[in-house]
C-alpha positions in Angstrom: 16.5 -11.7 7.3 13.3 -9.8 8.0 14.8 -7.0 10.0 17.1 -6.1 7.1 14.1 -5.1 5.1 12.8 -2.7 7.8 14.9 0.4 8.3 16.2 0.8 11.9 14.7 3.4 14.3 11.2 3.5 13.0 7.7 3.4 14.4 5.2 1.9 11.9 2.0 0.0 11.5 2.6 -3.8 11.6 0.9 -4.2 8.2 2.0 -7.5 6.6 4.4 -8.5 9.3 3.5 -11.3 11.6 4.2 -11.0 15.3 5.8 -14.5 15.4 8.1 -13.6 12.5 9.2 -10.4 14.2 9.9 -12.3 17.4 12.0 -14.8 15.6 13.9 -12.1 13.6 14.7 -10.2 16.9 15.9 -13.4 18.5 18.0 -14.3 15.4 19.6 -10.8 15.4 20.2 -11.0 19.2 17.9 -8.1 19.9 15.3 -7.5 22.7 11.8 -8.4 21.7 9.1 -6.5 23.7 5.4 -7.4 23.1 2.2 -5.9 24.6 -1.2 -7.1 23.6 -3.5 -4.2 24.4 -6.8 -5.7 23.4 -8.3 -5.4 26.9 -7.1 -1.8 27.4 -9.7 0.9 27.2 -8.0 4.1 28.5 -4.6 5.7 28.6 -4.0 4.4 32.1 -5.0 0.8 31.0 -2.5 1.1 28.1 0.3 2.3 30.3 -0.4 -0.4 32.9 -0.5 -3.2 30.3 2.8 -2.0 28.7 4.5 -1.8 32.1 3.2 -5.3 32.9 4.2 -6.8 29.6 7.6 -5.2 29.4 8.3 -6.0 33.1 9.0 -2.4 34.1 10.2 -1.7 37.6 7.6 -1.3 40.4 8.4 2.4 40.6 7.2 3.0 37.0 5.2 6.2 37.2 2.5 5.1 34.7 2.7 8.3 32.6 4.2 9.1 29.2 7.4 10.7 30.6 8.0 7.6 32.8 7.4 5.4 29.7 10.1 7.3 27.8 12.5 7.1 30.7 12.0 3.3 31.0 12.5 2.8 27.2 15.6 5.0 27.1 17.7 6.3 30.0 17.0 3.3 32.3 18.1 0.9 29.6 21.0 3.0 28.4 22.5 3.2 31.9 22.7 -0.6 32.1 25.2 -0.9 29.2 25.4 -1.4 25.5 22.2 -2.7 23.9 21.9 -5.0 20.8 18.7 -3.4 19.5 15.0 -3.6 20.1 11.9 -4.9 18.3 8.7 -3.6 20.0 5.2 -4.7 19.1 2.1 -2.9 20.4 -0.8 -5.0 19.3 -4.4 -3.8 19.2 -4.1 -0.2 20.5 -7.5 0.9 21.6 -9.8 2.9 19.4 -12.5 4.4 21.5 -13.6 7.6 23.3 -11.3 7.0 26.3 -8.3 6.4 24.1 -8.8 8.5 21.0 -6.6 9.4 18.1 -4.8 12.1 20.1 -4.0 9.7 22.9 -2.7 7.1 20.4 -0.5 9.7 18.7 0.9 10.8 22.1 1.8 7.2 22.9 3.3 6.6 19.5 5.3 9.9 19.9 7.0 8.4 23.0 8.1 5.5 20.9 9.2 7.8 18.1 11.2 9.8 20.6 12.7 6.5 21.9 13.6 5.5 18.3 15.4 8.9 17.9 17.2 8.4 21.3 18.5 5.0 20.2 19.3 6.2 16.7 21.7 8.8 18.2 23.4 5.9 19.9 23.4 3.7 16.7 21.2 1.1 18.3 18.3 -0.2 16.1 14.8 0.4 17.6 11.9 -0.8 15.6 8.3 -0.4 16.9 5.3 -2.0 15.2 1.7 -1.3 16.2 -1.8 -2.3 15.2 -5.2 -0.9 16.2 -8.1 -2.9 17.7 -11.5 -3.0 16.1 -13.9 -0.8 17.9 -16.4 -2.7 19.9 -20.1 -2.0 20.1 -21.1 0.0 23.2 -24.1 -2.3 23.4 -22.0 -5.4 24.2 -22.3 -6.3 27.8 -19.4 -7.1 30.1 -20.6 -10.7 30.3 -20.5 -11.0 26.6 -17.0 -9.6 26.5 -15.9 -12.1 29.2 -17.3 -14.9 27.1 -15.6 -13.7 24.0 -12.2 -13.8 25.8 -13.0 -17.1 27.6 -14.3 -19.0 24.7 -11.8 -20.9 22.6 -12.7 -20.1 19.0 -12.9 -22.8 16.4 -10.4 -22.4 13.7 -12.3 -21.1 10.7 -11.9 -22.7 7.3 -9.7 -20.6 5.0 -11.6 -18.4 2.7 -10.9 -18.1 -1.0 -8.6 -15.2 -2.0 -10.5 -12.6 -4.0 -9.5 -11.4 -7.4 -8.5 -7.9 -6.1 -5.6 -9.6 -4.2 -6.6 -9.0 -0.6 -6.2 -12.0 1.6 -9.2 -12.6 3.9 -7.2 -15.1 6.0 -4.5 -12.5 7.1 -4.1 -12.5 10.9 -6.2 -15.7 11.5 -3.5 -17.5 13.3 -1.7 -14.8 15.3 0.0 -16.3 18.4 -0.5 -14.9 21.9 2.9 -14.0 23.3 4.4 -12.2 26.2 7.6 -10.1 26.5 10.8 -12.1 26.5 12.8 -9.3 28.0 12.9 -8.6 31.8 13.7 -4.9 32.5 14.6 -5.8 36.1 18.0 -6.8 34.5 18.4 -3.1 33.5 18.2 -2.0 37.1 20.7 -4.5 38.4 23.1 -3.6 35.7 22.7 0.2 36.2 
C-alpha cells in the first residue's frame, strides 16, 4: 500500500507520487482526502480562499493562517476520532505576491497540523507542488484561453539516458475534495 511507504505526520513535496494514487490510497485506508488545485491563485488571500473552497470549510472561516490551522485541527478534533488525512496542495504559486516566505508560512501551518495530529496518533500526510512561474507579459485573455482550451494529448517522448522521464505529470487528473468539513460542525 502506498501510504505505508510514506511516514505519517509529514509535509513533503509530491515528487514521484501521483494525485490519483494518493487519493486511492487514502480511500483504501479509510482516510480523508483533501485536494486543492491552486493553479489560479496568485496571492496569499487567493490561496486561502481556494483551500477553503476546496476543503469545504465553514462559511465563518477567517481566511488567515490561524483560521486555517483551527479548521485543520481543533474543529475536526472536536467532531470525534479521525481515521487520518492525506492532503494535496497542487501548484502553489511562485510569484511576487506569493513568494517563498508566504509559501513557507503556509506550509508551516500544515507542519503544525501534522504535529497536532501526531500527538493524537492520527496520520496526517500533506503533499505539495509548485506552479511554474508565468511570464508577466502574458495577457489575461491569453491565460483565459490557456485554461479554456482543451489541450491535445501529446505523444509520449522518449526517455533520456540520464533516467529522467519527460512524460511525468502529463496525465494528472483534475479532482476536488472528497471530504465535507460541514460534517465536522454538525458532529461537534
